[in-house]
N, C-alpha and C positions, 0 to 999 in steps of 0.2 A: 760766612761760615768759617770757623777755625778748622782748616783742612787737616792739620796735623793732629788735633784733638779728635776729629772724626775718625781718622785712620786708626788711632790708638784704641778708640772705643770699638771699632769694627774688629780689630785683631782680638780684643778681649772677648767679644761675643763669640767669635769662632773658637778661640782656645777653651773657653768655659762651656760652650755648647748651648748657651741661652742668654737672653737679655737680662733675666733676673740675676743670674750668677755673675754676669759682667758688671751689673750695677752694684752688687755687693762688693766685689773686688775693687772697683774703682771709686766707691763712695759716692755714686751718683744715683739719682732716682731712675726707675725703670723707664719712665717717660722721657727723661733726658737722653738715655742710651738709645732708645728707639728714634728719637728726633735726630741725633747725630748720624745714625745709619741711614735714615731716610734722606737727609740732606746730602749725604755722600752719594747715594744712588741718583738723586736728582742732578747733582753736579756731573756725574759720569754718564747720565742718560742711559742707565742700564741697571737691572736688578742684580744685586750681589748675593742675596740670601733667599732661600725658600723658607717661609715661616709656617709653623703650625702651632697648635695650642700647647704642644709639649716640647718641641725642640726646633732648632733651625739647622739648615744644611746649606752648603754652598752651591750656587749656580756655577755653570762653566766659567762665566766671566768672573764670578766671585772667587773661584779657586785661583785663577790666574792673577787676579788683583791681590789676593791674600799672600801668595807666594812671593810676589815682587815686593809688597809692602813689608812683609816679615823680614826679608833680607835688608831692606832699607833701614828699618827701625833698629835692627841689630847693629848695623854699621854706624848709625847715629849714636846709639848708646856707647859704642866703643870709642867714637870720636869724643863724646862728652867726657867719658872716663879718662881719656888720655890728657885732656886739657884742664878739666876741673879738679877739684880736690878729692875725687873718688879714689885716686891712686894713693892717697895719703890717709884718709879717715874712713872707716867703715860706717856707712849709713844707708838708708833705704830699707828694703825688705829682702831678706835672704830666704829663698825658697829651696827647701831640702827634701829629697826623697830618701827614705830610709826603711830598712826592715823593721817591722813593728817591735819585735822583742828586744833587739839591740837598742832601739830608740828609748824604750821605757826604762831599761835597766842601766844604760850607760850614757847615751847621747844627751838625754834631757838634763842630767846634772851638769854635764860639760857646757851645754848651751847656756844654762842658767848663769853660770859663772862668767862666761864670755859676754853675755848681754849686760851683766852688771858692770863690766869693765868698758862696755861700748854702748852707752845709753841711747844713742841716736839710731841704733840698729833695731829693726823688727825681724822676727823669724816666723816663717810659715813652714811648718813641718808636716809632710804628708807621709803617714806610716802605712806601708803596704809591702808585701813580698812580690808584687808585680814589678816587672822590669820596665820602668817608664822610659819614654823618649824625652831626654832632657830638653832638647831644642824645641820640639813640636809642642811639648806640654808646659814650657815656660819655667823649667827648674834651673836654678843656678848650679846645683851640684847634687850628688847622690852618694850614699854609702852603699857599696856593693860588697857582698860576701860571696866569693866565688874562687874556684881554683884556676880559672882561665879567663881573664878579662878580654872582652871583645868589642868590636865596633870602632867608631872614630873618636871616642872620648880620650881625654887625658886621664891616666890613672896614677894615683900616688898611694903607694902601699903604706898602710898604717901598722898592722900587726897580724900575726897568724891567728887563725880561728881553729883551735884544736877541739877535738871531740872526745868524749869519755863515756864509757858504758856504765850505767847505774841501775840500781833497783832499790826498793825500800827494804828496811830491816825486816818487816813482816813477811814480804815475799820471799826473801832469802831464808827466813826461819822455817818456812813451810815448803820449801823446794830445795833440791840439791843445788849447791853453789857450783856454777860452771867453773871448771879449771882450765879448759881450752875453748877456743872459739867454736870448734866443731860441736861441742856440747850444747851450744845455744839452739841447735836444731830441735831440741827436746823441751825448750822453754817457750813461754808466751812472750813474744816480743812486740813492742809498741813502735810503730813505724811512721815516719814522716811521709806524707803523700807523694812528694816529688821524687823520693828515692825508694818507694815501697817495693818496686820490682828489682831492686839492685841488691848486690851482696853488701854485707857490712865488711869494710876493709880492716884487716889486722895484719900486723907485721912484727916479726920477732927474730932476732939473730940472723938477719938477712933473708928470712923466709917469708913468703906471702902466705898468710893463713886465713885469707878472706873466706867468708862463709855466707851461704844463702839462708836467711832466717825465716821463720814462720810468723806472720803477723796476726795477732788476735785483736789488735786495736790500731786503727790507722787514722791519722788526722793531718790536716794541712796547717795546724797551729802548734808550734813547739811548746807554747804554754799548756795546751791541752795534754800533750805527751808528758810534760813534767808533772802535772797534777795527777795523771793516770798512774805514773810510776810511783808517786808518793802514796797514792791510794792502794798500792799493792797489786795493780793489774798485771804487772810484768816487768821486763827488762827493756830499757830504751837507750838510745845513743843521743846525747845532747851536746851542743857546743859548750865549752867550759865557761863562756861568759854567762850562760844560764844556769849551769850546774853548781857553780861555786857556793852560793849561799845555802841551797838545800843540803849539800855535802857537809859544809861546816856546821850546819844546824842539826846534823844527824838524821835528817829526813830521808836522805838517799845515801847509798854506800857504793863506792866504785867497785865494779866487777871486772875481772881479768886485768888487774893492774900491771901485770908484767908484759902486756901486749900494747903496742902502739896502734892507734886507730886513725880515723880520718883527720886530715889537716887541709884546710883551705886558707884563703887570705882575705883580709878586710882592707878595702880600698876606699879612698875618697876619689870620686870621679867628677870631672867637669868638662865643658865642651871645648874650650880653647885656651891657649896660653896668651893669646894676643890681648894686650890691654886688660889684663885680669883685674876686675874691680877689687878694691881693698876688702870689701865684705867677704869675698870668696877667698882671696889670698891669705888674709889674716886668720880666718877661721880654720882653714886647712893647716896653716902653721900651728895654730893652737891645738888642733887634733893630734898632729904628729908629735907634739911635745908631751901629750898626756896619754896617748894610746900608743905604746911602744912595744918593742920585742925584747923580752916577753911582756905581754900586757899585764897590768896590775892584777887582774882577776886570776891569771895563771900563777903569779907569785904567791898568792894566798893559798894555792893548792899544792905548794911544794911538798913533795913526798908522794903525791897521788899520780903525777903525770910522768910517763917515761920521757927520756931525753929528746927523742925525735919522733915525729908522727908520720904516718903513712900518707902519701899524697895520691889522689886519683890519677890514673894514667891519662896523659894528654893526647 
């Protein structure tokens, strides 16, 4: 039995949650994956996994073995990276977690050009607004959009993520145009699920003008909020990286342009600085060269954005 290969297969089964998913990720047949795990259990004289028709779970012995082997494999990868050419040339698979909307609008074009310049590199991009655990779920890095990074990760700031209040020309033609944030109380507002119970932040001349708005449409998908605003359902607050094109195309109009609104930050996050593989290091360097402060999407909105945006209290 190739013990190292069996351990790698076992780790993938646990990380992916099934023999089938592990076989797809590793390019092996499901039978081969099952055989590796069975041989490993025979060698250890103990069951590592509870198996059912739909999923697998760790036994007590399996959990202990997984934790120890996970650390060993991570140290082995770092050792290989330090000695091999990984510190010089990007290759292998780069697994990235990223918010869906930022990925489709901005990250995919950047990755496309980066991959053309580095043909030995493969990219696996998982698009989700869920906060993944990079180490436990096997990601090399993540794009995080937040005002306060946390956890044990290394964060490299890329750019600010400013927000702008917008509505469609039809909505504004059929309703009074708000001149102050307080007047938003009388408008239909389109809210993001995670902040639906919060005030919309506004700031002007040193004064906090934040206001609690009334939501007539709530969604966990910023794309849905954008389309609802374009359809004339109400007024919404969007990150400028999403609002730029609809504004420049005349589908949305900035509202309350004299007030600054929410600003958070865009970060590249990764687990450790030690022996950072070239695929991570070079891609983050590439991002910092192309996503700057101000970001290119904000420079296209020159004249629409106030100089400094309000930040959430920490």
